[in-house]
N, C-alpha and C positions, 0 to 999 in steps of 0.2 A: 146295667152297665154296658150292654151290647150296642146300644145306639149312640151313647155318649152325647146325647142332645141336651141343651142347645149348643154346647161348646163346639161340637163337630161342624155344625153349619156355620158358626162364626169363623172357624178355621178355614173352611172352604171359601168363604167370601174373601178372607184375607189373601189366600193363595190366588184366587181369580183376579183380584185387584192388582197384585204385584205382577202377575203374568201379563195382564193387559198393558201395564206400564212398560214391561220389558219388550213386548212386541211393538208397541208404538214407537219407542225411542231406540230400539236396537241396542239397549244398554242395560246394565244392572241397576239395582236400587241405590244408586249413588254410593255414599260411603258405607252404607249398611252391608253391601256385598262387595268387599274390597278386592276385586279381581285386578291384578296389576296390569298396567297399560301395555306392557311388553308381551303379554300372552298372545301367541299366534291365534288367528281367527277369533279374536275376542268378540267381535260383533256377532259372528255365527254362533258362538257359544251362548251369548246373551239370548238370542232368538231360541236356541235349543232349550235353555232353562225355562224360558217363558212357556214353551209348549209342554215341557215336562211338568211344570206346576199345574197347567190346565189338566193334563192327564191324571195327576195325583188327586186334584180336586174332584174331578168326575168320579174317580174310583172311590173316594171317600163318601160321595153322595149316596151310593147304592151299596147295600149290605154285602152282596156277593163279591164286590170289588175291594172291600175295605182291607182284607188281609194282605193283598198284593200292594195296595196303595201305601199302607203303613210300612211295608218292607222296603219300599222305594224311598218313602219320605225320610225315614231315620238316617240312612247314610247320606242322603242329599243334605239334610240339615247339619250333619256332622262335618261334611266337607266345608260348608260355609263357616262354621265355627272355627275350624282349623286355619282358615285364612286370616284370622285375627291373631294367631299365635306369634307370627313375626313381629307384630306391634308390641306384644308383651316382652319379647326377647330384646327388642331395641330399646324400649323405655319401660322397664318393669316398675319404675317408681311413678309413672304417670297414671293418674286416675282416669284420664280419657281412654287409655288403652284398655284398662279393666272394664270401663263402662261399655265400650264396644263389644268386648268379649262377653260381658254379662248379658247384653241384649240378645246376642245370638245364642248363647247357651240357655237363656230363658225359653226361647223358641224351641231349642233342641229338647228341653225338658218336657214340653208339651208333646212333641213328636215321640219322645221316648215313652211317655205315658200312654199315648194312643197305641204304640207298638206293644206295650205290656198287656193292654186289654184286648186288642183286635188282631194281633199278628197270627194267631192260630198255628203256631209252629208244631212240628212233630215232637213227640216226647224225647227223642234222642238227638234233637238239634243242638249244635254247638252254641247257639244263641239262646238256649233255653233259660239261661240266667236273666235274660232281659224281658221275660214274659211273666205273667201272674203277679203274685204279691211281691216277689223279690224284685222283679223288674219295676213295679210301681214304686217300691221303696227307693230304688236307684234314681228313678226320675224325680221323686220328691226331694231327694238330697241335692241333686243338680239344680232343681228349682230354687231351693233355699240358698245355695251358694251364689246363684246368678243374681238374685235381686238385692243382695247386700251392696255390691259396687254401684248398682243403679241408684239405690237410695243415697249412698255416700256422695254421688255426683251432685245431688241437690244441694248439699252443704258445701262441698269444695268449690263448685261453680255457682255460688249463691246468686250473684247478680243475673247471670244468664237464666237461671231457673225462675227468678222473680219476673224477668221479662216475658216468660211464657205464661205466667199466671194472669188470667183475665183481669183487665183493668177495673172492672166493676166490683171485684171482690176486695173486701177490706183486709188489712194486715197481710199484705202479700209476702213480705219477707218472712213473717212468722209462718205463713202457710208453706212456703218453700222449705223451711227447716223442718216443720212438723211432718210434711209428706215424706221427706227424705228419712227422717228418724223412724217414721212408720214403716217404710219399706225395709229398713235395716232390722227393725223389730220383727217384722213378718218373716224375714229370712231366718233369723235366729230361732224364732218360734217353731218353724218347720224343721230346722236342723236338730233342735234339742227336744222336740216333742212336747213343747209347751203350747197347749191349745192349737195344734197344727192345723186343724180344719178352719178355725177362725182366722188364723194367720194367713192361710192360703186364700181364703175368701176376701180378707182385707186387701191383699195384694191385687186380686182380681177386680175388686171394687175400685181401687185407686187407678189402675190402668184403664178401666172403663171410663172413669171421670176424665182422665187425661185426653182420651180419644174424643169424648163428647164435648168437653169444655175448651180444649185448646185447639185441636186440629179441625174438627167439623165446622166451627164457626168461620174459619179462614176460607173453607170451600163455599160455604153458604153466602159469604159476603163478597164473592167474586175473586178471591185470591187463589184461584185454581192453578198455581204454578206447578211445574213438575216436582219441585221440592216439597210443596205442601201436600200434593196427592201422594207422594211417596211416604212422607211422614205419617199421613193419615192411615194408610194401609199397613205400614210397619207397626204403628201403635195399635191398630185393629187386631193384627195377627198375634202380637205379643199379649194383648188382652185375651184373645181366644186361647192361647197356650196356658195362661194363668187360670182360665176357667176350666180347661181340661184337667189340670192338676188339682184344682180345688174340688172338682166333682168326684175325684178318685181318692183323695188323700185320707178320707175317713176310713176307707177300707185298709189303707196302709197302716194307719194308727191302730186299728182294731186288731191287726194281725201281729203287732209287735209285743 
């Protein structure tokens, strides 16, 4: 459990990719990081977050730096998740609001699981409930809650989902519904302890396929726009977060 490979390397690559985009464009990852336009020194903050992500990624690469890296990573991801709360308050009945929050809290669940396994906190730490098996259980619950609205979006926004399914695949509408239902089932499986390891790996497998079949081909065929590069690395790091949870969720189940 100490190395958390290969998920840790996947997570580092995702952080590096998003940091490079932030430094190139002097901006955040589009709607995925919803920093309001009125925020003072917004461009400077974007550059700072790019540098911070590089620092976290480098820390995660080497074992001595991992405890510090995950201690920075967790509050960093928590802040981004909180930026979606205003959307929920403005439009609580909108699936798109919950989808945006679910994507960010999915990433947060991966960061929380890394924190649970690698933070190495002192025994008397006030954050002690976030480490060890208890922390891993909290991360897995957050993971299960996060992927339900993501799966639901496949069904609510069926045509948009179908448009993302590669044209060479048959029964694209059915695939859109099945993948959405599969993600919802995975979330419920994790939450209620019904084959939680299989459910988590099923989600990790699905997000891996989305990255490889939807976003990678756009880059390979010359559609390397900022939007597509951002979507690719966002999908990549969400996949890495799912892998982190899936690698650890067996231990959570065993302890319950």
